[in-house]
N, C-alpha and C positions, 0 to 999 in steps of 0.2 A: 837571480830569476826575476824578471819584471812582472809586476802585478797589474791585472786588468780589472776594471769595474765599470758598471754603467746601468742605466735605466732601460728596461725593455718593456714598452707599453703596449698593451693588447686592446685593440678596438674592433668593433664590428656591430652589426645589427643585433637586436635581441634574439635569443634562442639559437645562436650559431654554435654554442658550446664553449664560450670563453672561460667560464668558471671551471668547467671540466678540464680544459687545457691548463689553466693556472695551477690547479691542484696536481695534475700529472707532472708538470714541470718542476713544481716545488717539492713534490713528494709528501705533502701534508694537505689536509682538508681545511683550507683557509676560506675559500669562497663557497657560499651556499649554492646548491644546485637544485632547481626544480624545472618542470617543463613550462612554467608560466613566464611570460615576458616581464621585463623590469624586475627580475629577482635581485640583481645587483643594483644597489642604490648609491654606494660609496665607491671611492677609488681605494682598492685594497692592495697593499704591498706584501709580496712574498719574497723572501731573500734566500738565494741559493749560493752556498760558499764552496770553493775549492781551495787547494793550497795556494794557487796563484791567480784566483779570480773571485769576484763577487758579482752576482747578477741580481738586480732589483726588478723583479717582475711586478707589473702593475695591471690589475684587472679593473676595467672601467665599466660603468653602466652601458647597456646596449643603446645604440644611437636611435633616437626617436625624435619626432616633432613635438616639442613640449606643449601640454594642454593646461598646465597649472604650475604654480611656483616651485613645488617640489621637483617637477620634471625639468624646469629651467636650471635648478641647482645641480641635478644629475648631469645635465649636458655641460655644465661648467667643469665638472670633473673630467669629462672627455676632452674638452678644449685644453685643459692643463696637461693632458697626456702628450700633446704635440709640443708643448713648450720645453719639457725637460728630457725628452726621449733621446737616447743614443742610438737605439734600434727600435723600429716600429713593427709590430705584428698586426697585420690586417687579416682578420679571420672571416672567411665566408663558408657557406655550406653548399653541398652539391645542389645545383639548380638555381642558386641565387644569382642575381644580375647586378644589383646596384645597392649602394648605401641609401638609407632613408633620408639623408641630408646631403645634398650635392656639394655644399661648401666643404664638408669633411673629405669628400672624395677628391675634390680639386687639390686640397692640401696634401693628400697622400701621393697623388701623381706628380706633384711639384716639389716634394720635399727633397732635401739634400742628404738626409740620413738614410742608412740602409733600411729597406722595407722587405720583410718576409711575408708573403701572402700564403696563408695556410688554407687549403681547401679541406674542410672537416666533413666527417660522416661519410667517408668514401666506402665504408663497409656496407652502406645502403645503396651503392651504385654499381653499374656494370663497367667493364673496362672501356667500352666504347664511349659511354657517357662521361667517364672521367677524362679520357683523352680530349673530348670536345670542350670540357670545362677548362682544362689546362691551356688549350689553344686560345679560348675566349679570354681568359684572364691575362695571358701573356701579351695579348694585343691591347687589352684595356688598361693594364697597369704595367707598362713596359719597363719601369724602373724597379720592379719587384723580383725577388727570387721566389719561385713557387714550390711549395711542398704539399703534396697530398698527404693527409693524416687521418687517423681516427683517434681523437683524444680519449674516447671512452675505452677503446681497445688498446690504447697505448702504442698504436702503430705509427712508426716513423718519428716518434717524439725525441728519441735519442739523437737522430740526425739533425733535427731542428736545434737541439741543445748544443750539439757540437759546433754548428754553424754560428750560433749566437756567441759562444766563447771565442771563436776565431775573429768575429767582428768587433768584440768589445774594445773600447779605447784603453790605453794605459792609464791607470789611476790607482791610488791607494784605496782600500775599502772605505765605504761610506758609513757602515755600521759595524759594531762588534761582530766577530766571526761566529759567535754562538747564537746570534739573534735571528729569529725566524720571520718576524714581521714588525711593522711600526705601530700596530694597533694594540691597545691595552686589553687585558683579559675581559673586561666588561663588554667590549665591542663584540667579541665572539659569543658571549652569552646572549646578547641581544639578537645577533644574526641567527643563532641556532634556534631560538624561540620563534623568530620571524619566519624561518624556513618551515617549521612545523605548522605555522598558521597558513602559509602558502599551500602546503600539502593537504591540510585538513578542511579548509573552508573554500567556498566557491564565490564566483562573481566578484563584486566590488570589495568584499570584506578584507582580503589580504592587502589591498592597495590603500585602504583607509587606516592601516595599523602601523604604529611605531612602537618600539620596545625600549624601555629605559631601565637599567639595572641600578637600583638604589642602594643595594648592599651586596658586597662581595667579601666575605670573611674567610680567609684561608687558614685552616688549622692543620695540625700534623697529618691527620688521616681523612679529613673531610673539608669540603668547601661549602659554606652556607650562603645561599643566594636568595635575594628578594628582588623580583622584577615586576615592573608595571607595564601592562599592555595598554597603549593609548588607542582609543577609537574616536571617531568624529561625531557619532550619534548614539543616543540611548538604545535605539533598536539594535545597533551593531554590538553594543555591550552585551545585550541579552543573547545574541547569536554566539558570540565568543564563549560566554559562560556555558550555554547549553542547558538542557533539562537536568535539574539537580546538580549542576556543575560538572556534568560528565565530559562535555567537550573540552573544557579548560583542563580538567584532570588528565585527559589524553595528551594534550599539548605538553603539559608539564612532565608526564612520564616519558614521552618520546624525546623531549629536550634533555632530560636528565641522563638518559642512556648515552646519547651522543657526547654530552659534556663530560661524562665519566671517562670516556675513551680519550677525548681531547686533552683533558687535564691529568689523566692517570690517577684520579682520586675519587672517593665516594662523594656524591653531590646530594645536598639537601636543597630543594628549590621551592620557593613560595611564589605564586603568581597572583597578581591582582589586576583588575580591569578598571580603567578610568576613562571618562569622556573628556576629550580635549578638542573642543569644537573647531573645525576648519583648520587644523594644524598644518595641512598640506599647502595652504595658501597664505600662511602667516609667517612673514620673514623672521620675526623674533623667535617663534617656535622652531623654525627650520635651523636657525643659528644654534639654538639650544641642543638640537639633535645632531649637530655637526655637519649640516649640509651647506652652510654658508660661513664665510669668514666674518 
Protein backbone atom coordinates (compact mmCIF):
# COMPACT_ATOMS: atom_id res chain seq x y z
CA UNK A 1 0.00 0.00 0.00
CA UNK A 2 1.49 3.33 -1.08
CA UNK A 3 1.78 6.06 1.55
CA UNK A 4 0.77 9.70 0.98
CA UNK A 5 1.89 12.79 2.89
CA UNK A 6 1.90 16.54 2.35
CA UNK A 7 1.46 20.08 3.65
CA UNK A 8 -2.02 21.60 3.49
CA UNK A 9 -1.73 25.30 4.25
CA UNK A 10 -4.72 27.43 5.27
CA UNK A 11 -4.81 31.13 4.38
CA UNK A 12 -7.46 33.88 4.41
CA UNK A 13 -8.42 37.24 5.86
CA UNK A 14 -8.77 37.66 9.67
CA UNK A 15 -11.96 36.34 11.29
CA UNK A 16 -12.94 33.90 8.51
CA UNK A 17 -12.71 30.96 10.93
CA UNK A 18 -9.32 29.46 9.97
CA UNK A 19 -8.53 28.38 13.53
CA UNK A 20 -11.97 26.77 13.94
CA UNK A 21 -11.39 24.87 10.68
CA UNK A 22 -7.91 23.79 11.76
CA UNK A 23 -9.22 22.40 15.05
CA UNK A 24 -12.12 20.65 13.26
CA UNK A 25 -9.76 19.01 10.76
CA UNK A 26 -7.19 17.94 13.35
CA UNK A 27 -9.74 16.94 16.00
CA UNK A 28 -7.78 18.79 18.70
CA UNK A 29 -7.82 22.36 19.98
CA UNK A 30 -4.42 23.53 18.69
CA UNK A 31 -5.28 27.05 17.47
CA UNK A 32 -6.77 29.63 19.80
CA UNK A 33 -10.13 31.03 18.77
CA UNK A 34 -11.60 34.44 19.56
CA UNK A 35 -13.78 36.91 17.67
CA UNK A 36 -10.90 39.41 17.52
CA UNK A 37 -8.70 39.93 14.46
CA UNK A 38 -5.04 38.83 14.55
CA UNK A 39 -5.70 36.09 17.11
CA UNK A 40 -3.27 33.76 15.31
CA UNK A 41 0.25 35.20 15.28
CA UNK A 42 2.34 32.15 14.43
CA UNK A 43 2.13 29.40 11.84
CA UNK A 44 0.74 26.41 13.73
CA UNK A 45 1.11 22.84 12.47
CA UNK A 46 -1.49 20.17 13.20
CA UNK A 47 -0.82 16.58 12.09
CA UNK A 48 -3.51 14.10 11.03
CA UNK A 49 -2.44 10.47 10.56
CA UNK A 50 -4.09 7.51 8.86
CA UNK A 51 -2.71 4.07 8.05
CA UNK A 52 -1.60 5.20 4.60
CA UNK A 53 -1.47 9.01 4.88
CA UNK A 54 -0.17 11.94 6.93
CA UNK A 55 -1.64 15.44 6.51
CA UNK A 56 0.31 18.42 7.86
CA UNK A 57 -2.25 21.20 8.31
CA UNK A 58 -0.83 24.67 8.77
CA UNK A 59 -2.89 27.54 10.23
CA UNK A 60 -1.40 30.94 9.36
CA UNK A 61 -2.15 34.46 10.62
CA UNK A 62 -5.00 36.31 8.87
CA UNK A 63 -3.83 38.39 5.91
CA UNK A 64 -3.47 42.08 6.83
CA UNK A 65 -1.52 45.13 5.68
CA UNK A 66 1.30 45.35 8.27
CA UNK A 67 1.48 48.46 10.45
CA UNK A 68 4.48 47.49 12.63
CA UNK A 69 7.30 44.94 12.81
CA UNK A 70 5.31 42.18 14.54
CA UNK A 71 2.72 42.28 11.74
CA UNK A 72 5.49 42.10 9.11
CA UNK A 73 6.69 38.92 10.80
CA UNK A 74 3.14 37.54 10.86
CA UNK A 75 2.87 38.09 7.10
CA UNK A 76 6.21 36.28 6.61
CA UNK A 77 4.49 33.18 8.05
CA UNK A 78 1.77 33.56 5.40
CA UNK A 79 4.35 33.93 2.59
CA UNK A 80 6.08 30.74 3.75
CA UNK A 81 2.74 28.92 3.44
CA UNK A 82 2.99 29.30 -0.35
CA UNK A 83 6.51 27.92 -0.48
CA UNK A 84 5.99 24.42 0.94
CA UNK A 85 2.27 23.77 0.29
CA UNK A 86 1.21 20.61 -1.55
CA UNK A 87 -2.42 21.75 -1.29
CA UNK A 88 -3.65 25.25 -0.51
CA UNK A 89 -6.86 26.02 1.36
CA UNK A 90 -8.13 29.54 0.67
CA UNK A 91 -10.84 30.29 3.18
CA UNK A 92 -13.51 32.99 2.79
CA UNK A 93 -16.78 33.70 4.54
CA UNK A 94 -20.22 34.47 3.20
CA UNK A 95 -20.29 38.02 1.77
CA UNK A 96 -16.52 38.35 1.42
CA UNK A 97 -15.07 39.58 -1.88
CA UNK A 98 -11.27 39.91 -1.81
CA UNK A 99 -8.10 39.29 0.17
CA UNK A 100 -6.68 42.32 1.97
CA UNK A 101 -3.45 41.92 -0.04
CA UNK A 102 -3.76 41.65 -3.84
CA UNK A 103 -0.33 39.97 -4.20
CA UNK A 104 -1.51 36.95 -2.21
CA UNK A 105 -4.65 36.75 -4.34
CA UNK A 106 -2.58 36.76 -7.56
CA UNK A 107 -0.44 33.95 -6.16
CA UNK A 108 -3.55 31.86 -5.43
CA UNK A 109 -5.03 32.27 -8.92
CA UNK A 110 -1.69 31.46 -10.60
CA UNK A 111 -0.46 28.59 -8.45
CA UNK A 112 0.09 25.14 -9.96
CA UNK A 113 -0.84 23.27 -6.77
CA UNK A 114 -4.43 22.20 -6.00
CA UNK A 115 -6.53 24.94 -4.35
CA UNK A 116 -9.60 24.25 -2.22
CA UNK A 117 -11.70 27.38 -1.72
CA UNK A 118 -13.85 26.96 1.39
CA UNK A 119 -16.83 29.28 1.86
CA UNK A 120 -17.30 29.28 5.63
CA UNK A 121 -20.20 30.29 7.91
CA UNK A 122 -22.87 29.10 5.46
CA UNK A 123 -25.11 28.45 8.48
CA UNK A 124 -25.55 32.26 8.53
CA UNK A 125 -26.71 32.52 4.91
CA UNK A 126 -29.71 31.72 2.71
CA UNK A 127 -29.61 29.17 -0.12
CA UNK A 128 -29.90 31.99 -2.68
CA UNK A 129 -27.00 33.91 -1.13
CA UNK A 130 -24.86 30.77 -1.04
CA UNK A 131 -25.51 30.01 -4.72
CA UNK A 132 -24.52 33.59 -5.63
CA UNK A 133 -21.30 33.23 -3.61
CA UNK A 134 -20.39 29.92 -5.26
CA UNK A 135 -20.91 31.46 -8.74
CA UNK A 136 -18.87 34.53 -7.76
CA UNK A 137 -15.89 32.52 -6.48
CA UNK A 138 -15.96 30.03 -9.36
CA UNK A 139 -15.47 32.94 -11.72
CA UNK A 140 -12.95 34.75 -9.52
CA UNK A 141 -10.75 31.70 -8.70
CA UNK A 142 -11.34 29.37 -11.63
CA UNK A 143 -8.48 27.05 -10.58
CA UNK A 144 -10.13 26.22 -7.21
CA UNK A 145 -12.43 23.42 -6.07
CA UNK A 146 -15.20 25.10 -4.06
CA UNK A 147 -16.68 23.67 -0.84
CA UNK A 148 -19.38 25.45 1.21
CA UNK A 149 -18.73 24.62 4.89
CA UNK A 150 -19.52 25.53 8.47
CA UNK A 151 -16.36 24.91 10.48
CA UNK A 152 -18.22 25.66 13.73
CA UNK A 153 -21.02 23.19 12.96
CA UNK A 154 -18.59 20.66 11.39
CA UNK A 155 -20.67 20.74 8.20
CA UNK A 156 -19.00 19.30 5.05
CA UNK A 157 -15.63 18.97 6.85
CA UNK A 158 -15.40 15.22 6.16
CA UNK A 159 -15.85 15.80 2.42
CA UNK A 160 -13.03 18.36 2.47
CA UNK A 161 -10.83 15.88 4.36
CA UNK A 162 -11.60 13.09 1.87
CA UNK A 163 -10.67 15.34 -1.07
CA UNK A 164 -7.40 16.35 0.63
CA UNK A 165 -6.43 12.69 1.13
CA UNK A 166 -7.21 12.02 -2.53
CA UNK A 167 -4.99 14.95 -3.65
CA UNK A 168 -1.99 14.19 -1.38
CA UNK A 169 1.26 13.29 -3.16
CA UNK A 170 2.93 9.93 -2.53
CA UNK A 171 5.48 10.35 0.26
CA UNK A 172 6.66 8.70 3.47
CA UNK A 173 5.47 10.44 6.68
CA UNK A 174 7.36 13.59 7.68
CA UNK A 175 6.77 13.13 11.43
CA UNK A 176 6.31 10.16 13.81
CA UNK A 177 2.78 8.79 13.49
CA UNK A 178 1.87 9.56 17.12
CA UNK A 179 2.86 13.24 16.88
CA UNK A 180 0.10 15.86 16.90
CA UNK A 181 2.03 19.09 16.25
CA UNK A 182 5.54 20.50 15.82
CA UNK A 183 5.14 22.99 18.68
CA UNK A 184 6.49 22.39 22.22
CA UNK A 185 4.26 22.28 25.33
CA UNK A 186 5.25 25.81 26.38
CA UNK A 187 3.89 27.21 23.11
CA UNK A 188 0.39 25.96 23.95
CA UNK A 189 0.65 27.34 27.48
CA UNK A 190 1.58 30.76 26.05
CA UNK A 191 -1.24 30.65 23.49
CA UNK A 192 -3.86 29.58 26.05
CA UNK A 193 -2.94 32.46 28.37
CA UNK A 194 -2.93 34.87 25.41
CA UNK A 195 -6.39 33.65 24.39
CA UNK A 196 -7.76 34.46 27.86
CA UNK A 197 -6.26 37.96 27.62
CA UNK A 198 -7.90 38.44 24.20
CA UNK A 199 -11.24 37.41 25.69
CA UNK A 200 -11.03 39.40 28.95
CA UNK A 201 -9.49 42.74 27.94
CA UNK A 202 -10.53 45.38 25.41
CA UNK A 203 -8.99 47.82 22.93
CA UNK A 204 -5.22 47.78 22.49
CA UNK A 205 -4.32 45.64 25.54
CA UNK A 206 -4.45 42.15 23.92
CA UNK A 207 -2.34 43.27 20.96
CA UNK A 208 0.36 44.75 23.22
CA UNK A 209 0.76 41.43 25.05
CA UNK A 210 3.17 38.54 24.57
CA UNK A 211 3.47 35.55 26.90
CA UNK A 212 6.63 33.65 27.81
CA UNK A 213 6.61 30.48 29.91
CA UNK A 214 9.76 30.43 32.04
CA UNK A 215 9.06 27.17 33.85
CA UNK A 216 7.23 23.99 32.80
CA UNK A 217 7.81 21.16 35.27
CA UNK A 218 5.89 17.96 34.62
CA UNK A 219 5.47 15.62 37.58
CA UNK A 220 3.46 12.39 37.77
CA UNK A 221 0.12 13.98 38.68
CA UNK A 222 0.69 17.73 38.19
CA UNK A 223 2.36 20.23 35.87
CA UNK A 224 3.84 23.33 37.50
CA UNK A 225 3.94 26.38 35.23
CA UNK A 226 5.36 29.86 35.67
CA UNK A 227 4.59 32.33 32.87
CA UNK A 228 5.31 36.00 32.32
CA UNK A 229 2.89 38.32 30.53
CA UNK A 230 4.84 41.03 28.69
CA UNK A 231 3.25 44.43 28.07
CA UNK A 232 4.64 47.61 26.49
CA UNK A 233 3.59 50.23 29.09
CA UNK A 234 3.30 50.57 32.88
CA UNK A 235 -0.35 51.57 32.45
CA UNK A 236 -1.02 48.29 30.59
CA UNK A 237 0.59 46.34 33.43
CA UNK A 238 -1.90 47.88 35.87
CA UNK A 239 -4.85 46.99 33.64
CA UNK A 240 -3.69 43.37 33.21
CA UNK A 241 -3.29 42.93 36.99
CA UNK A 242 -6.55 44.72 37.84
CA UNK A 243 -7.90 45.84 41.22
CA UNK A 244 -6.28 43.73 43.96
CA UNK A 245 -5.01 41.37 41.25
CA UNK A 246 -8.52 40.14 40.40
CA UNK A 247 -8.18 40.46 36.60
CA UNK A 248 -4.92 38.49 36.54
CA UNK A 249 -6.40 35.80 38.83
CA UNK A 250 -9.30 35.38 36.40
CA UNK A 251 -6.93 34.89 33.45
CA UNK A 252 -4.95 32.32 35.45
CA UNK A 253 -8.06 30.40 36.53
CA UNK A 254 -9.49 30.24 32.99
CA UNK A 255 -6.14 29.22 31.48
CA UNK A 256 -5.66 26.52 34.13
CA UNK A 257 -9.03 24.90 33.28
CA UNK A 258 -8.22 24.70 29.56
CA UNK A 259 -4.67 23.48 30.15
CA UNK A 260 -5.90 20.70 32.46
CA UNK A 261 -8.08 19.44 29.60
CA UNK A 262 -5.28 19.84 27.04
CA UNK A 263 -2.60 18.04 29.07
CA UNK A 264 -4.90 15.67 30.98
CA UNK A 265 -3.26 16.57 34.31
CA UNK A 266 -3.72 18.91 37.25
CA UNK A 267 -2.13 22.31 36.57
CA UNK A 268 -0.55 24.75 39.01
CA UNK A 269 0.06 28.08 37.26
CA UNK A 270 1.76 31.28 38.43
CA UNK A 271 1.42 34.44 36.33
CA UNK A 272 3.57 37.56 36.49
CA UNK A 273 3.41 40.80 34.48
CA UNK A 274 6.48 42.66 33.19
CA UNK A 275 6.95 45.76 31.06
CA UNK A 276 8.96 45.12 27.89
CA UNK A 277 8.87 48.46 26.09
CA UNK A 278 8.01 48.46 22.36
CA UNK A 279 8.62 44.72 21.95
CA UNK A 280 6.31 44.65 18.88
CA UNK A 281 8.72 46.91 16.97
CA UNK A 282 11.99 45.41 18.23
CA UNK A 283 13.49 42.76 15.91
CA UNK A 284 15.61 41.22 18.69
CA UNK A 285 12.58 40.83 20.95
CA UNK A 286 10.50 39.39 18.09
CA UNK A 287 13.27 36.85 17.41
CA UNK A 288 13.23 35.89 21.09
CA UNK A 289 9.48 35.23 20.90
CA UNK A 290 9.83 33.10 17.77
CA UNK A 291 8.51 35.56 15.16
CA UNK A 292 11.72 35.90 13.16
CA UNK A 293 14.56 33.61 12.15
